[in-house]
N, C-alpha and C positions, 0 to 999 in steps of 0.2 A: 138323444142326438143329432148325429149325421150318419148314414151307411158307411159301409168300409172301403177302403181303396180297392177297385178293380188289380189285378193280373199286370203286371208290365207289359205295354202294349207290344215290347220290341222283342221282348224274351220270354215270356208267362211267368218272371220272377218275382215277388214279395215284393211288394213297395212300402215304404215307410214316410212318415214324414220328418222334413229337417228342420229343426227347432232353434235359434237363434240361441248361443250358449246365455248371453247373458238376460237374455226374458225367453224364456221358456213358452210361453204362450205366443210367442210369434213364430209364425211358421214361416219358412225361409228357402222350402222348395219341397223337392219328393222325387225319393230315390231308391232305385232299385236295388235290391238284397244282391242279387243273378248274377244282370249287366254291367252295373256299376251305373247306367243314365241316371243323371241328375237333373231333373226340369223345373224350370223356377218361371214365372208368372209375378208380372207388377200386382198385386193383390195384397193394399193394404187395410190391416185393422180398420174399420169406420167406427168412428165415436159411437159408444153406446153401446159394439155390437157385442155379444157375449162370444167368448171363447168357440162356443160351438156352433156360431154361425159364423165366426172365419174360416172354422175347419169345413164346414159344409162348404163353402163355397170354394175353397182348397179341391175338395173327393169332389164336387161337382164338372170341375174343368178337368181333374186329371181322370175321371168315368168314361168323359163323353169321348164319343168311339163316332168315326163317320162308318158307318155300315156298308157302305160301296168298296173300304176297303179292306173288310171282313179275310183273314187267312181258312182257305178250305182245309 
């Protein structure tokens, strides 16, 4: 399937996927359990795309970090 979500870039807390309550397969955002940050992108499932592929696109977007902004 897809790799795991990295820790929150704002507070280093655990992040989870937020899903549409009417369609649990649709991801609507990513939420940090610690600082309550909620991040949303306009990533729509593509026709014939598997659940894992959609989740992978969200994970890739969340896990992307600008290495020049790393905290010491």
